[in-house]
A tleap script that builds the chain and sets N, CA, C and O, in Angstrom:
source leaprc.protein.ff14SB
mol = sequence {
  NMET LEU SER PRO ILE THR ARG TYR LYS ALA
  CYS LEU VAL PHE LYS ALA ILE ALA GLY ALA
  TYR GLY PHE ASP PHE GLN PRO ALA GLU VAL
  SER VAL SER ILE ALA GLY THR GLU GLY CYS
  LYS ARG THR VAL TYR LEU ASP ALA ALA ARG
  GLY LEU ARG GLN ARG TYR GLN ILE VAL PRO
  ARG ARG ILE GLY LEU PHE SER ARG SER ARG
  PHE LEU GLY LEU GLN ALA PRO VAL PRO PRO
  ALA PRO ALA GLY GLY ASP ASP GLN TYR PRO
  LYS THR ARG GLY ASP GLY TRP LEU GLU ILE
  GLU LEU GLY GLU PHE PHE ASN ASP GLY SER
  ILE ASP GLY GLU LEU GLU MET SER VAL MET
  GLU VAL ASP GLY GLY HIE TRP LYS GLY GLY
  LEU ILE VAL GLN GLY ILE GLU ILE ARG PRO
  CYS CLEU
}
set mol.1.N position { 184.808 4.397 54.568 }
set mol.1.CA position { 183.613 3.874 53.926 }
set mol.1.C position { 182.757 5.022 53.391 }
set mol.1.O position { 181.600 5.179 53.779 }
set mol.2.N position { 183.340 5.821 52.495 }
set mol.2.CA position { 182.630 6.955 51.923 }
set mol.2.C position { 182.165 6.614 50.513 }
set mol.2.O position { 182.802 5.827 49.812 }
set mol.3.N position { 181.067 7.201 50.111 }
set mol.3.CA position { 180.535 6.964 48.780 }
set mol.3.C position { 181.461 7.563 47.732 }
set mol.3.O position { 181.963 8.673 47.911 }
set mol.4.N position { 181.696 6.829 46.620 }
set mol.4.CA position { 182.554 7.374 45.565 }
set mol.4.C position { 181.851 8.496 44.802 }
set mol.4.O position { 180.627 8.619 44.841 }
set mol.5.N position { 182.632 9.296 44.120 }
set mol.5.CA position { 182.163 10.416 43.296 }
set mol.5.C position { 181.252 11.337 44.120 }
set mol.5.O position { 180.153 11.697 43.697 }
set mol.6.N position { 181.737 11.698 45.290 }
set mol.6.CA position { 180.956 12.555 46.190 }
set mol.6.C position { 181.873 13.585 46.843 }
set mol.6.O position { 182.988 13.264 47.255 }
set mol.7.N position { 181.396 14.817 46.932 }
set mol.7.CA position { 182.122 15.884 47.636 }
set mol.7.C position { 181.626 15.899 49.078 }
set mol.7.O position { 180.424 15.903 49.342 }
set mol.8.N position { 182.586 15.907 50.004 }
set mol.8.CA position { 182.288 15.892 51.436 }
set mol.8.C position { 182.865 17.126 52.098 }
set mol.8.O position { 183.769 17.770 51.564 }
set mol.9.N position { 182.328 17.451 53.277 }
set mol.9.CA position { 182.938 18.472 54.121 }
set mol.9.C position { 183.080 17.906 55.518 }
set mol.9.O position { 182.279 17.083 55.960 }
set mol.10.N position { 184.118 18.364 56.206 }
set mol.10.CA position { 184.391 17.938 57.579 }
set mol.10.C position { 184.185 19.129 58.496 }
set mol.10.O position { 184.648 20.232 58.206 }
set mol.11.N position { 183.486 18.904 59.610 }
set mol.11.CA position { 183.197 19.972 60.570 }
set mol.11.C position { 183.618 19.537 61.965 }
set mol.11.O position { 183.334 18.416 62.385 }
set mol.12.N position { 184.290 20.418 62.677 }
set mol.12.CA position { 184.648 20.200 64.072 }
set mol.12.C position { 183.452 20.616 64.919 }
set mol.12.O position { 182.938 21.724 64.768 }
set mol.13.N position { 183.006 19.728 65.813 }
set mol.13.CA position { 181.869 19.990 66.693 }
set mol.13.C position { 182.419 20.139 68.105 }
set mol.13.O position { 183.096 19.242 68.607 }
set mol.14.N position { 182.126 21.280 68.753 }
set mol.14.CA position { 182.721 21.560 70.058 }
set mol.14.C position { 181.860 22.512 70.866 }
set mol.14.O position { 180.897 23.089 70.361 }
set mol.15.N position { 182.231 22.664 72.145 }
set mol.15.CA position { 181.640 23.653 73.050 }
set mol.15.C position { 182.776 24.319 73.801 }
set mol.15.O position { 183.868 23.764 73.930 }
set mol.16.N position { 182.505 25.504 74.289 }
set mol.16.CA position { 183.471 26.192 75.144 }
set mol.16.C position { 182.793 26.422 76.491 }
set mol.16.O position { 181.669 26.921 76.547 }
set mol.17.N position { 183.474 26.059 77.571 }
set mol.17.CA position { 182.903 26.284 78.895 }
set mol.17.C position { 182.977 27.772 79.226 }
set mol.17.O position { 183.651 28.529 78.527 }
set mol.18.N position { 182.295 28.193 80.278 }
set mol.18.CA position { 182.224 29.609 80.637 }
set mol.18.C position { 183.606 30.215 80.874 }
set mol.18.O position { 183.820 31.384 80.552 }
set mol.19.N position { 184.531 29.466 81.417 }
set mol.19.CA position { 185.855 30.012 81.704 }
set mol.19.C position { 186.888 29.730 80.628 }
set mol.19.O position { 188.086 29.746 80.913 }
set mol.20.N position { 186.457 29.471 79.395 }
set mol.20.CA position { 187.401 29.176 78.311 }
set mol.20.C position { 188.320 30.368 78.079 }
set mol.20.O position { 187.897 31.520 78.183 }
set mol.21.N position { 189.572 30.084 77.767 }
set mol.21.CA position { 190.533 31.163 77.558 }
set mol.21.C position { 191.519 30.796 76.458 }
set mol.21.O position { 191.758 29.621 76.177 }
set mol.22.N position { 192.085 31.831 75.843 }
set mol.22.CA position { 193.129 31.650 74.845 }
set mol.22.C position { 192.635 31.548 73.411 }
set mol.22.O position { 193.444 31.387 72.498 }
set mol.23.N position { 191.316 31.638 73.186 }
set mol.23.CA position { 190.779 31.488 71.834 }
set mol.23.C position { 190.354 32.809 71.206 }
set mol.23.O position { 190.170 32.891 69.992 }
set mol.24.N position { 190.198 33.845 72.030 }
set mol.24.CA position { 189.765 35.128 71.481 }
set mol.24.C position { 190.920 35.793 70.738 }
set mol.24.O position { 192.037 35.897 71.246 }
set mol.25.N position { 190.624 36.231 69.547 }
set mol.25.CA position { 191.575 36.931 68.671 }
set mol.25.C position { 192.771 36.069 68.260 }
set mol.25.O position { 193.756 36.606 67.755 }
set mol.26.N position { 192.717 34.767 68.459 }
set mol.26.CA position { 193.793 33.866 68.048 }
set mol.26.C position { 193.286 32.977 66.917 }
set mol.26.O position { 192.510 32.058 67.178 }
set mol.27.N position { 193.692 33.213 65.676 }
set mol.27.CA position { 193.230 32.362 64.582 }
set mol.27.C position { 193.857 30.969 64.659 }
set mol.27.O position { 194.972 30.793 65.149 }
set mol.28.N position { 193.111 29.996 64.163 }
set mol.28.CA position { 193.608 28.620 64.072 }
set mol.28.C position { 193.664 28.236 62.598 }
set mol.28.O position { 192.835 28.676 61.801 }
set mol.29.N position { 194.633 27.425 62.249 }
set mol.29.CA position { 194.749 26.931 60.878 }
set mol.29.C position { 194.127 25.540 60.834 }
set mol.29.O position { 194.503 24.665 61.614 }
set mol.30.N position { 193.178 25.334 59.924 }
set mol.30.CA position { 192.508 24.047 59.798 }
set mol.30.C position { 192.746 23.496 58.393 }
set mol.30.O position { 192.931 24.251 57.439 }
set mol.31.N position { 192.737 22.180 58.284 }
set mol.31.CA position { 192.906 21.565 56.973 }
set mol.31.C position { 192.274 20.187 56.948 }
set mol.31.O position { 192.115 19.533 57.979 }
set mol.32.N position { 191.920 19.767 55.745 }
set mol.32.CA position { 191.403 18.418 55.480 }
set mol.32.C position { 192.056 17.954 54.194 }
set mol.32.O position { 192.116 18.696 53.213 }
set mol.33.N position { 192.546 16.718 54.203 }
set mol.33.CA position { 193.132 16.165 52.979 }
set mol.33.C position { 193.127 14.648 53.045 }
set mol.33.O position { 193.019 14.062 54.122 }
set mol.34.N position { 193.243 14.034 51.911 }
set mol.34.CA position { 193.443 12.589 51.846 }
set mol.34.C position { 194.932 12.368 52.038 }
set mol.34.O position { 195.748 13.073 51.444 }
set mol.35.N position { 195.288 11.395 52.862 }
set mol.35.CA position { 196.691 11.160 53.217 }
set mol.35.C position { 197.561 11.106 51.964 }
set mol.35.O position { 197.236 10.433 50.986 }
set mol.36.N position { 198.675 11.834 52.024 }
set mol.36.CA position { 199.611 11.849 50.917 }
set mol.36.C position { 199.327 12.916 49.880 }
set mol.36.O position { 200.088 13.063 48.924 }
set mol.37.N position { 198.244 13.664 50.050 }
set mol.37.CA position { 197.942 14.735 49.111 }
set mol.37.C position { 197.964 16.072 49.852 }
set mol.37.O position { 197.865 16.121 51.078 }
set mol.38.N position { 198.094 17.136 49.094 }
set mol.38.CA position { 198.083 18.477 49.682 }
set mol.38.C position { 196.643 18.930 49.821 }
set mol.38.O position { 195.941 19.085 48.821 }
set mol.39.N position { 196.200 19.142 51.035 }
set mol.39.CA position { 194.832 19.592 51.280 }
set mol.39.C position { 194.745 21.098 51.303 }
set mol.39.O position { 195.754 21.799 51.229 }
set mol.40.N position { 193.534 21.581 51.406 }
set mol.40.CA position { 193.353 23.027 51.494 }
set mol.40.C position { 193.457 23.455 52.957 }
set mol.40.O position { 192.921 22.799 53.850 }
set mol.41.N position { 194.148 24.557 53.180 }
set mol.41.CA position { 194.294 25.105 54.523 }
set mol.41.C position { 193.559 26.431 54.559 }
set mol.41.O position { 193.545 27.174 53.578 }
set mol.42.N position { 192.948 26.722 55.701 }
set mol.42.CA position { 192.281 27.997 55.874 }
set mol.42.C position { 192.357 28.431 57.319 }
set mol.42.O position { 192.697 27.639 58.198 }
set mol.43.N position { 192.044 29.675 57.561 }
set mol.43.CA position { 192.121 30.244 58.897 }
set mol.43.C position { 190.720 30.440 59.450 }
set mol.43.O position { 189.842 30.968 58.767 }
set mol.44.N position { 190.513 30.011 60.696 }
set mol.44.CA position { 189.223 30.163 61.368 }
set mol.44.C position { 189.449 30.687 62.782 }
set mol.44.O position { 190.577 30.722 63.272 }
set mol.45.N position { 188.370 31.088 63.420 }
set mol.45.CA position { 188.406 31.511 64.819 }
set mol.45.C position { 187.476 30.603 65.608 }
set mol.45.O position { 186.328 30.403 65.211 }
set mol.46.N position { 187.949 30.055 66.709 }
set mol.46.CA position { 187.140 29.157 67.533 }
set mol.46.C position { 186.343 29.927 68.580 }
set mol.46.O position { 185.594 29.325 69.349 }
set mol.47.N position { 186.494 31.234 68.619 }
set mol.47.CA position { 185.754 32.086 69.547 }
set mol.47.C position { 184.472 32.538 68.868 }
set mol.47.O position { 184.503 33.434 68.025 }
set mol.48.N position { 183.333 31.926 69.226 }
set mol.48.CA position { 182.060 32.256 68.589 }
set mol.48.C position { 181.636 33.687 68.869 }
set mol.48.O position { 181.017 34.322 68.016 }
set mol.49.N position { 181.957 34.206 70.042 }
set mol.49.CA position { 181.564 35.572 70.397 }
set mol.49.C position { 182.255 36.590 69.500 }
set mol.49.O position { 181.700 37.661 69.256 }
set mol.50.N position { 183.447 36.285 69.004 }
set mol.50.CA position { 184.159 37.227 68.128 }
set mol.50.C position { 183.390 37.434 66.831 }
set mol.50.O position { 183.322 38.553 66.321 }
set mol.51.N position { 182.812 36.365 66.297 }
set mol.51.CA position { 182.012 36.506 65.091 }
set mol.51.C position { 180.824 37.422 65.300 }
set mol.51.O position { 180.470 38.199 64.413 }
set mol.52.N position { 180.207 37.336 66.468 }
set mol.52.CA position { 179.085 38.219 66.773 }
set mol.52.C position { 179.561 39.656 66.925 }
set mol.52.O position { 178.890 40.580 66.467 }
set mol.53.N position { 180.709 39.855 67.561 }
set mol.53.CA position { 181.238 41.209 67.721 }
set mol.53.C position { 181.578 41.817 66.365 }
set mol.53.O position { 181.431 43.025 66.177 }
set mol.54.N position { 182.030 40.998 65.420 }
set mol.54.CA position { 182.380 41.517 64.096 }
set mol.54.C position { 181.126 41.878 63.302 }
set mol.54.O position { 181.132 42.851 62.548 }
set mol.55.N position { 180.047 41.102 63.464 }
set mol.55.CA position { 178.828 41.337 62.691 }
set mol.55.C position { 178.018 42.511 63.217 }
set mol.55.O position { 177.417 43.251 62.439 }
set mol.56.N position { 177.999 42.685 64.533 }
set mol.56.CA position { 177.180 43.721 65.141 }
set mol.56.C position { 178.082 44.658 65.929 }
set mol.56.O position { 178.760 44.233 66.864 }
set mol.57.N position { 178.091 45.901 65.562 }
set mol.57.CA position { 178.910 46.859 66.286 }
set mol.57.C position { 178.255 47.101 67.636 }
set mol.57.O position { 177.069 47.424 67.709 }
set mol.58.N position { 179.017 46.945 68.691 }
set mol.58.CA position { 178.518 47.186 70.036 }
set mol.58.C position { 178.878 48.619 70.397 }
set mol.58.O position { 180.053 48.983 70.445 }
set mol.59.N position { 177.862 49.421 70.648 }
set mol.59.CA position { 178.064 50.833 70.960 }
set mol.59.C position { 177.990 50.993 72.471 }
set mol.59.O position { 176.998 50.596 73.082 }
set mol.60.N position { 179.027 51.572 73.089 }
set mol.60.CA position { 178.987 51.749 74.534 }
set mol.60.C position { 177.890 52.731 74.938 }
set mol.60.O position { 177.614 53.698 74.229 }
set mol.61.N position { 177.279 52.471 76.072 }
set mol.61.CA position { 176.205 53.310 76.585 }
set mol.61.C position { 176.786 54.626 77.108 }
set mol.61.O position { 177.792 54.638 77.818 }
set mol.62.N position { 176.146 55.711 76.750 }
set mol.62.CA position { 176.592 57.026 77.179 }
set mol.62.C position { 175.706 57.490 78.335 }
set mol.62.O position { 174.482 57.371 78.272 }
set mol.63.N position { 176.311 58.003 79.359 }
set mol.63.CA position { 175.566 58.541 80.486 }
set mol.63.C position { 175.768 60.046 80.477 }
set mol.63.O position { 176.900 60.524 80.407 }
set mol.64.N position { 174.685 60.787 80.546 }
set mol.64.CA position { 174.772 62.239 80.519 }
set mol.64.C position { 174.624 62.768 79.107 }
set mol.64.O position { 174.536 62.004 78.145 }
set mol.65.N position { 174.597 64.069 78.998 }
set mol.65.CA position { 174.391 64.711 77.714 }
set mol.65.C position { 175.618 64.600 76.819 }
set mol.65.O position { 175.500 64.414 75.608 }
set mol.66.N position { 176.814 64.717 77.434 }
set mol.66.CA position { 178.042 64.652 76.662 }
set mol.66.C position { 178.909 63.514 77.181 }
set mol.66.O position { 178.921 63.222 78.377 }
set mol.67.N position { 179.613 62.894 76.294 }
set mol.67.CA position { 180.633 61.944 76.734 }
set mol.67.C position { 181.978 62.614 76.517 }
set mol.67.O position { 182.127 63.440 75.617 }
set mol.68.N position { 182.930 62.268 77.316 }
set mol.68.CA position { 184.238 62.908 77.237 }
set mol.68.C position { 184.877 62.703 75.859 }
set mol.68.O position { 185.457 63.630 75.293 }
set mol.69.N position { 184.765 61.475 75.325 }
set mol.69.CA position { 185.394 61.209 74.026 }
set mol.69.C position { 184.725 62.008 72.917 }
set mol.69.O position { 185.403 62.500 72.015 }
set mol.70.N position { 183.407 62.144 72.972 }
set mol.70.CA position { 182.720 62.909 71.938 }
set mol.70.C position { 183.052 64.397 72.084 }
set mol.70.O position { 183.235 65.096 71.087 }
set mol.71.N position { 183.130 64.876 73.324 }
set mol.71.CA position { 183.444 66.272 73.583 }
set mol.71.C position { 184.835 66.618 73.052 }
set mol.71.O position { 185.050 67.709 72.525 }
set mol.72.N position { 185.786 65.674 73.196 }
set mol.72.CA position { 187.153 65.908 72.729 }
set mol.72.C position { 187.335 65.572 71.252 }
set mol.72.O position { 188.420 65.750 70.699 }
set mol.73.N position { 186.257 65.080 70.609 }
set mol.73.CA position { 186.334 64.756 69.192 }
set mol.73.C position { 186.935 63.386 68.922 }
set mol.73.O position { 187.350 63.110 67.796 }
set mol.74.N position { 186.993 62.514 69.939 }
set mol.74.CA position { 187.553 61.170 69.761 }
set mol.74.C position { 186.427 60.195 69.473 }
set mol.74.O position { 185.334 60.319 70.024 }
set mol.75.N position { 186.683 59.259 68.641 }
set mol.75.CA position { 185.705 58.226 68.320 }
set mol.75.C position { 186.305 56.876 68.648 }
set mol.75.O position { 187.507 56.664 68.490 }
set mol.76.N position { 185.456 55.958 69.107 }
set mol.76.CA position { 185.922 54.595 69.378 }
set mol.76.C position { 186.205 53.908 68.053 }
set mol.76.O position { 185.425 54.058 67.112 }
set mol.77.N position { 187.312 53.147 67.950 }
set mol.77.CA position { 187.612 52.473 66.687 }
set mol.77.C position { 186.587 51.379 66.399 }
set mol.77.O position { 186.151 50.664 67.301 }
set mol.78.N position { 186.215 51.263 65.136 }
set mol.78.CA position { 185.293 50.220 64.706 }
set mol.78.C position { 186.124 49.052 64.220 }
set mol.78.O position { 187.001 49.233 63.376 }
set mol.79.N position { 185.866 47.838 64.739 }
set mol.79.CA position { 186.667 46.697 64.308 }
set mol.79.C position { 186.454 46.416 62.830 }
set mol.79.O position { 185.351 46.615 62.320 }
set mol.80.N position { 187.492 45.955 62.129 }
set mol.80.CA position { 187.348 45.680 60.704 }
set mol.80.C position { 186.422 44.496 60.462 }
set mol.80.O position { 186.304 43.607 61.306 }
set mol.81.N position { 185.774 44.489 59.319 }
set mol.81.CA position { 184.904 43.371 58.950 }
set mol.81.C position { 185.756 42.151 58.679 }
set mol.81.O position { 186.895 42.284 58.229 }
set mol.82.N position { 185.228 40.959 58.943 }
set mol.82.CA position { 186.001 39.753 58.695 }
set mol.82.C position { 186.343 39.622 57.214 }
set mol.82.O position { 185.490 39.819 56.349 }
set mol.83.N position { 187.597 39.289 56.935 }
set mol.83.CA position { 188.063 39.207 55.552 }
set mol.83.C position { 187.473 38.001 54.827 }
set mol.83.O position { 187.120 38.105 53.652 }
set mol.84.N position { 187.357 36.853 55.510 }
set mol.84.CA position { 186.909 35.637 54.853 }
set mol.84.C position { 185.430 35.384 54.940 }
set mol.84.O position { 184.958 34.376 54.414 }
set mol.85.N position { 184.678 36.247 55.576 }
set mol.85.CA position { 183.247 36.060 55.681 }
set mol.85.C position { 182.856 35.293 56.927 }
set mol.85.O position { 183.685 35.004 57.790 }
set mol.86.N position { 181.574 34.970 57.000 }
set mol.86.CA position { 181.021 34.314 58.181 }
set mol.86.C position { 181.508 32.880 58.370 }
set mol.86.O position { 181.408 32.345 59.474 }
set mol.87.N position { 182.033 32.245 57.323 }
set mol.87.CA position { 182.463 30.859 57.466 }
set mol.87.C position { 183.728 30.719 58.304 }
set mol.87.O position { 184.169 29.598 58.560 }
set mol.88.N position { 184.319 31.825 58.733 }
set mol.88.CA position { 185.494 31.777 59.595 }
set mol.88.C position { 185.120 31.570 61.058 }
set mol.88.O position { 185.996 31.319 61.886 }
set mol.89.N position { 183.851 31.669 61.384 }
set mol.89.CA position { 183.413 31.629 62.773 }
set mol.89.C position { 182.477 30.458 63.014 }
set mol.89.O position { 181.767 30.036 62.100 }
set mol.90.N position { 182.466 29.923 64.238 }
set mol.90.CA position { 181.572 28.801 64.542 }
set mol.90.C position { 180.109 29.207 64.462 }
set mol.90.O position { 179.745 30.355 64.716 }
set mol.91.N position { 179.287 28.241 64.104 }
set mol.91.CA position { 177.840 28.437 64.076 }
set mol.91.C position { 177.230 27.533 65.145 }
set mol.91.O position { 177.723 26.432 65.391 }
set mol.92.N position { 176.167 28.000 65.771 }
set mol.92.CA position { 175.488 27.207 66.794 }
set mol.92.C position { 174.525 26.252 66.113 }
set mol.92.O position { 173.734 26.649 65.257 }
set mol.93.N position { 174.602 24.983 66.504 }
set mol.93.CA position { 173.716 23.960 65.960 }
set mol.93.C position { 172.451 23.884 66.802 }
set mol.93.O position { 172.365 24.495 67.867 }
set mol.94.N position { 171.493 23.147 66.329 }
set mol.94.CA position { 170.235 22.972 67.047 }
set mol.94.C position { 170.394 22.261 68.379 }
set mol.94.O position { 169.582 22.455 69.284 }
set mol.95.N position { 171.436 21.435 68.514 }
set mol.95.CA position { 171.648 20.699 69.760 }
set mol.95.C position { 172.487 21.478 70.772 }
set mol.95.O position { 172.833 20.945 71.827 }
set mol.96.N position { 172.817 22.735 70.461 }
set mol.96.CA position { 173.563 23.575 71.395 }
set mol.96.C position { 175.068 23.542 71.222 }
set mol.96.O position { 175.763 24.376 71.802 }
set mol.97.N position { 175.593 22.609 70.447 }
set mol.97.CA position { 177.031 22.549 70.181 }
set mol.97.C position { 177.368 23.562 69.094 }
set mol.97.O position { 176.494 24.007 68.351 }
set mol.98.N position { 178.642 23.918 69.012 }
set mol.98.CA position { 179.135 24.790 67.953 }
set mol.98.C position { 179.795 23.932 66.892 }
set mol.98.O position { 180.297 22.847 67.189 }
set mol.99.N position { 179.799 24.408 65.662 }
set mol.99.CA position { 180.524 23.703 64.611 }
set mol.99.C position { 181.201 24.700 63.700 }
set mol.99.O position { 180.693 25.790 63.434 }
set mol.100.N position { 182.367 24.290 63.229 }
set mol.100.CA position { 183.105 25.095 62.260 }
set mol.100.C position { 183.617 24.166 61.170 }
set mol.100.O position { 184.109 23.072 61.448 }
set mol.101.N position { 183.495 24.614 59.934 }
set mol.101.CA position { 183.923 23.780 58.814 }
set mol.101.C position { 185.438 23.767 58.726 }
set mol.101.O position { 186.084 24.815 58.745 }
set mol.102.N position { 186.005 22.553 58.628 }
set mol.102.CA position { 187.447 22.395 58.493 }
set mol.102.C position { 187.872 22.444 57.032 }
set mol.102.O position { 188.984 22.867 56.717 }
set mol.103.N position { 186.993 22.013 56.150 }
set mol.103.CA position { 187.313 22.020 54.727 }
set mol.103.C position { 186.495 21.002 53.973 }
set mol.103.O position { 185.706 20.256 54.553 }
set mol.104.N position { 186.696 20.984 52.663 }
set mol.104.CA position { 185.995 20.049 51.779 }
set mol.104.C position { 187.006 19.186 51.041 }
set mol.104.O position { 188.164 19.563 50.862 }
set mol.105.N position { 186.538 18.025 50.621 }
set mol.105.CA position { 187.361 17.138 49.808 }
set mol.105.C position { 186.449 16.317 48.909 }
set mol.105.O position { 185.258 16.167 49.182 }
set mol.106.N position { 187.025 15.785 47.830 }
set mol.106.CA position { 186.267 14.992 46.860 }
set mol.106.C position { 186.771 13.567 46.890 }
set mol.106.O position { 187.970 13.319 46.760 }
set mol.107.N position { 185.853 12.632 47.062 }
set mol.107.CA position { 186.191 11.210 47.021 }
set mol.107.C position { 185.880 10.704 45.617 }
set mol.107.O position { 184.721 10.477 45.271 }
set mol.108.N position { 186.933 10.529 44.809 }
set mol.108.CA position { 186.705 10.059 43.437 }
set mol.108.C position { 186.545 8.552 43.364 }
set mol.108.O position { 186.171 8.026 42.316 }
set mol.109.N position { 186.817 7.850 44.446 }
set mol.109.CA position { 186.607 6.407 44.494 }
set mol.109.C position { 187.721 5.592 43.884 }
set mol.109.O position { 187.614 4.367 43.838 }
set mol.110.N position { 188.790 6.217 43.411 }
set mol.110.CA position { 189.848 5.480 42.724 }
set mol.110.C position { 190.852 4.853 43.691 }
set mol.110.O position { 191.490 3.857 43.350 }
set mol.111.N position { 191.002 5.417 44.887 }
set mol.111.CA position { 191.980 4.869 45.830 }
set mol.111.C position { 191.359 4.744 47.218 }
set mol.111.O position { 190.460 5.498 47.589 }
set mol.112.N position { 191.858 3.784 47.961 }
set mol.112.CA position { 191.515 3.694 49.372 }
set mol.112.C position { 192.601 4.431 50.131 }
set mol.112.O position { 193.787 4.279 49.837 }
set mol.113.N position { 192.202 5.216 51.091 }
set mol.113.CA position { 193.186 5.974 51.841 }
set mol.113.C position { 192.606 6.499 53.133 }
set mol.113.O position { 191.438 6.287 53.456 }
set mol.114.N position { 193.453 7.185 53.852 }
set mol.114.CA position { 193.042 7.774 55.114 }
set mol.114.C position { 192.792 9.257 54.921 }
set mol.114.O position { 193.404 9.908 54.074 }
set mol.115.N position { 191.893 9.765 55.713 }
set mol.115.CA position { 191.575 11.182 55.695 }
set mol.115.C position { 192.310 11.840 56.853 }
set mol.115.O position { 192.232 11.369 57.988 }
set mol.116.N position { 193.024 12.927 56.574 }
set mol.116.CA position { 193.759 13.643 57.606 }
set mol.116.C position { 193.103 14.994 57.839 }
set mol.116.O position { 192.807 15.718 56.888 }
set mol.117.N position { 192.875 15.335 59.106 }
set mol.117.CA position { 192.279 16.618 59.481 }
set mol.117.C position { 193.116 17.219 60.589 }
set mol.117.O position { 193.657 16.497 61.427 }
set mol.118.N position { 193.227 18.542 60.598 }
set mol.118.CA position { 193.995 19.179 61.664 }
set mol.118.C position { 193.381 20.522 62.035 }
set mol.118.O position { 192.778 21.209 61.211 }
set mol.119.N position { 193.557 20.869 63.309 }
set mol.119.CA position { 193.203 22.179 63.854 }
set mol.119.C position { 194.404 22.596 64.684 }
set mol.119.O position { 194.705 21.969 65.699 }
set mol.120.N position { 195.097 23.657 64.258 }
set mol.120.CA position { 196.316 24.064 64.963 }
set mol.120.C position { 196.361 25.572 65.136 }
set mol.120.O position { 195.955 26.332 64.258 }
set mol.121.N position { 196.861 25.979 66.281 }
set mol.121.CA position { 197.173 27.382 66.526 }
set mol.121.C position { 198.543 27.377 67.160 }
set mol.121.O position { 198.699 27.020 68.327 }
set mol.122.N position { 199.524 27.770 66.395 }
set mol.122.CA position { 200.899 27.715 66.891 }
set mol.122.C position { 201.583 29.070 66.866 }
set mol.122.O position { 202.694 29.204 67.378 }
set mol.123.N position { 200.949 30.077 66.284 }
set mol.123.CA position { 201.577 31.383 66.159 }
set mol.123.C position { 201.458 32.227 67.423 }
set mol.123.O position { 202.364 32.998 67.738 }
set mol.124.N position { 200.351 32.090 68.150 }
set mol.124.CA position { 200.106 32.944 69.307 }
set mol.124.C position { 200.962 32.602 70.509 }
set mol.124.O position { 201.439 33.497 71.206 }
set mol.125.N position { 201.159 31.331 70.755 }
set mol.125.CA position { 201.979 30.910 71.875 }
set mol.125.C position { 201.331 31.099 73.237 }
set mol.125.O position { 202.034 31.126 74.248 }
set mol.126.N position { 200.008 31.231 73.292 }
set mol.126.CA position { 199.314 31.419 74.558 }
set mol.126.C position { 198.651 30.111 74.984 }
set mol.126.O position { 198.237 29.313 74.143 }
set mol.127.N position { 198.554 29.900 76.287 }
set mol.127.CA position { 197.865 28.735 76.819 }
set mol.127.C position { 196.388 28.809 76.465 }
set mol.127.O position { 195.825 29.895 76.331 }
set mol.128.N position { 195.770 27.652 76.317 }
set mol.128.CA position { 194.350 27.570 75.993 }
set mol.128.C position { 193.693 26.549 76.911 }
set mol.128.O position { 194.318 25.577 77.335 }
set mol.129.N position { 192.432 26.788 77.205 }
set mol.129.CA position { 191.698 25.851 78.029 }
set mol.129.C position { 190.206 26.073 77.902 }
set mol.129.O position { 189.757 27.153 77.517 }
set mol.130.N position { 189.446 25.047 78.227 }
set mol.130.CA position { 187.991 25.161 78.259 }
set mol.130.C position { 187.276 24.771 77.001 }
set mol.130.O position { 186.096 25.090 76.851 }
set mol.131.N position { 187.939 24.088 76.080 }
set mol.131.CA position { 187.301 23.651 74.845 }
set mol.131.C position { 186.952 22.167 74.986 }
set mol.131.O position { 187.817 21.347 75.294 }
set mol.132.N position { 185.691 21.832 74.761 }
set mol.132.CA position { 185.235 20.441 74.813 }
set mol.132.C position { 184.929 20.014 73.386 }
set mol.132.O position { 184.048 20.584 72.742 }
set mol.133.N position { 185.645 19.022 72.892 }
set mol.133.CA position { 185.457 18.546 71.515 }
set mol.133.C position { 184.566 17.313 71.532 }
set mol.133.O position { 184.892 16.305 72.160 }
set mol.134.N position { 183.434 17.404 70.831 }
set mol.134.CA position { 182.543 16.248 70.692 }
set mol.134.C position { 183.070 15.320 69.615 }
set mol.134.O position { 183.039 14.101 69.783 }
set mol.135.N position { 183.554 15.875 68.509 }
set mol.135.CA position { 184.085 15.057 67.433 }
set mol.135.C position { 184.132 15.816 66.122 }
set mol.135.O position { 183.968 17.035 66.085 }
set mol.136.N position { 184.356 15.085 65.057 }
set mol.136.CA position { 184.389 15.647 63.712 }
set mol.136.C position { 183.328 14.929 62.896 }
set mol.136.O position { 183.296 13.699 62.857 }
set mol.137.N position { 182.464 15.689 62.247 }
set mol.137.CA position { 181.437 15.118 61.388 }
set mol.137.C position { 181.872 15.239 59.935 }
set mol.137.O position { 182.326 16.295 59.495 }
set mol.138.N position { 181.728 14.162 59.211 }
set mol.138.CA position { 182.013 14.144 57.774 }
set mol.138.C position { 180.691 13.873 57.085 }
set mol.138.O position { 180.064 12.840 57.321 }
set mol.139.N position { 180.264 14.794 56.237 }
set mol.139.CA position { 178.963 14.639 55.579 }
set mol.139.C position { 179.045 15.166 54.153 }
set mol.139.O position { 179.872 16.025 53.849 }
set mol.140.N position { 178.183 14.649 53.278 }
set mol.140.CA position { 178.182 15.113 51.893 }
set mol.140.C position { 177.791 16.583 51.800 }
set mol.140.O position { 176.950 17.055 52.564 }
set mol.141.N position { 178.402 17.304 50.866 }
set mol.141.CA position { 178.027 18.701 50.618 }
set mol.141.C position { 176.710 18.713 49.871 }
set mol.141.O position { 176.465 17.868 49.011 }
set mol.142.N position { 175.886 19.649 50.193 }
set mol.142.CA position { 174.594 19.745 49.505 }
set mol.142.C position { 174.640 20.737 48.393 }
set mol.142.O position { 173.638 20.944 47.708 }
savepdb mol mol.pdb
quit
């Protein structure tokens, strides 16, 4: 029951409990499409803390006048900036839940159909736990 001639976006709304595991550094592939059509796929990270680590370099605290790594001429590696920008990471909503955009689609109103959405991580092969999914919100793009 979506309005015709309208562009929509779908967002996954979720939380991670304190002991959540398996989501750090593991990208997930998300997609949204109308059934029977090829939707857009993109890569996101469900670990909100990773987005913060990418945006703000965390510098380890040095104790004493010299640190061993600085004395030996070694520098800590700086993580690369995110390739796809900030939209790859969850954002905190006003109600405390996290949300990440799954994708956009256009309802031209010409056909009735089903909307298909997916969130998959199949490349890492690691167990995951601690993710609480509230649901998926579909809303018009502004």
